[in-house]
C-alpha positions, 0 to 999 in steps of 0.5 A, a space after each residue: 500500500 502507498 503510504 501517502 494515499 493508502 491505495 495499492 501501489 499499482 493505482 498510484 500515479 502522478 495524476 491520481 486524484 483521491 477523494 478527501 471527504 464524503 462516502 468516497 473518502 480515500 478512493 480515486 476520483 479519477 486518474 487524470 482523464 475522467 471522460 476517457 475513463 468513463 468511456 473505457 468503463 462503459 466499454 468494459 475495459 476499465 475497473 474501479 477500486 472500491 476499497 473495503 466495502 461492507 461485507 457481512 457473512 452468514 454461515 450455518 444450515 439455516 442461513 438461506 431460509 432465515 434470510 428469506 423470512 427477513 427480507 424482500 427476496 427469496 434466497 432458499 433456491 440460491 445456488 453456489 455462485 448465483 447472485 441476488 439482490 434484496 432489501 430489508 424494509 421497515 413496517 411501513 415498507 420504507 427501505 432500511 438496508 440493501 444487500 447484494 447476495 451470493 452463496 458458496 454452498 456453506 456461507 452467504 456473502 452479503 455486500 453493502 455500502 460500507 457506511 451501512 455494514 455495522 448497522 446491518 450486521 447488528 440488525 441481523 445478529 438481533 434476529 438470530 434467536 435460536 436459529 443455526 446461523 452465525 453473522 460476521 462483519 468482515 468488511 475490514 478484511 476484504 476489498 472490492 473492485 467494480 467492472 461494467 459491461 465486461 465480456 463473459 470470457 473476461 469475467 470468467 478469468 477474473 472470477 476464477 482468480 478471485 475464487 482461488 484467492 478466497 474471494 467471491 464474485 457478484 453479478 448485478 441483475 440490474 435492470 433485468 426483471 428477476 423471478 418474482 419481480 415487477 417493472 415500472 419502466 417497460 421500454 428499452 432500458 438504458 442500463 441493459 449493457 451496464 452489467 456491473 460486477 463486484 469482485 471481492 478478495 481478502 485485503 492481503 490478496 488485492 495486489 495479485 488481483 490488480 496484477 491480473 486486471 492490469 496485465 490480462 490473463 487466460 484460463 485453462 479453458 481458453 477464456 481471455 481477459 484483455 488488459 484493463 485500466 483503472 478508472 475513478 469513482 467519477 466514471 463509475 458514478 456516471 455509468 450508474 446514473 446513466 443506467 438509472 441504477 438506485 443506490 442505498 446511500 444516494 437515492 434512499 431517504 427515510 421515506 423511500 419506497 421500492 416502487 418509487 425507484 423501480 427497485 422491484 425489478 431486482 430486489 423484491 419477490 412479489 410471490 413471497 410473504 411474511 416479511 416486514 413491509 410486505 403489506 406496503 409493497 402489495 398495496 402499492 402494486 395493487 393501487 399504484 400511486 406511490 408518493 414520489 417517483 425516480 426521474 432521470 434528468 438531463 442538465 443544462 451543460 452550460 453551467 460550470 459546476 454540477 449541483 450537489 445531491 440534496 439540492 432542491 428540484 423546483 418548478 416555478 420557484 416551488 420545490 417538487 423534489 430533490 436531487 439524489 445523484 449527479 454526474 458528468 457523462 462522457 457522451 450525454 454531459 451533465 446527468 442526474 437522478 432525482 426523486 420528485 412528486 409523482 404528479 409532476 408533469 414529466 413534460 415540464 422543465 425543472 430547475 436544480 440549483 438554478 440549472 435547467 433540467 429536462 425530465 426522462 420518465 422512469 416510474 410512470 406518473 400513475 405509478 403502476 407496474 406491469 404486475 399491477 391489476 388493470 383495474 384498482 381492486 374494489 373499483 366496481 363497488 358502490 360507495 354507501 351513502 353515509 347519510 342513509 341507513 342500510 335497511 332491508 325490506 325482504 329476507 332475514 333481518 327485514 324491517 317490520 
């Protein structure tokens, strides 16, 4: 590790710029050419060093059935090497935790953002009771790199190396609709080529992983990994925003619901029951109309700086939402994600920190998914006039 930056020596150059605060503290923002890095990342030729993200392992024979009862996802059928995503909700259906899950046949690996790892581990330990499970926070012992749009052959080379080093690979299902999921955006999804992957290895093995990524490699079966180059967090952020991919630390506040973020695609199984927040999920699927909706924003590129996450989204001087993520894309220019009022007219331009922005619809205004019934349940029932008594004239109980 480089003593000045805390980064692996292979990632330190004269042009490496490291974040000095925030959730990216200590991570490379860019290596001198953010736009080129982002283009390279989207093309599958770059990787982003994420450092020690949150890693919780759950071992024991009851691990998959136990997590299935607690979370929004069915994990009982998870085979070794498979990837899944799930959420932990509060009783009102608001998002509390998000996790990426993969199992190796003996241990379930849960990956999350580092700032949530301790609380997630603490919650899971509080729910163990007498079950045969063991929860361990291993965040400081492992480190992770992220890729996008990597070829299957290239990913196979890296995955084999990661397994040999005692690590694991997680493949992001986004934006596919997983078994039991539902989608709100039904067109051609801009995230279809993102195909994010997380490669997690013990900290002591990170140099060997980086050597493979930078030099390339070949498996015994002939799969080829071309040499890759490091790219910064700016590149990864721009690719994520362009893919409309929600993130717990960015798009989620204390009121966020999965339906508002089109997160039922990958993180919710509608055919399972008996988990906290299920009633809220079912109600929104049946009735639609979540309070807010995620929207993609194209920002006016003439502004010198980007508005910060948390900046109000305004229409005619009135706040109608809040910016959640922002980036400068190599091709589209300034882009962002925002949570806005569901009823906001998507054809109208809004302002974010004084910058004009055009909306692109993600969650429809009516807030109905492809699994929502065509007609609201009970819509055909007549409302009883509260001013009149229901008096029967015939049959049992008729008035005399």
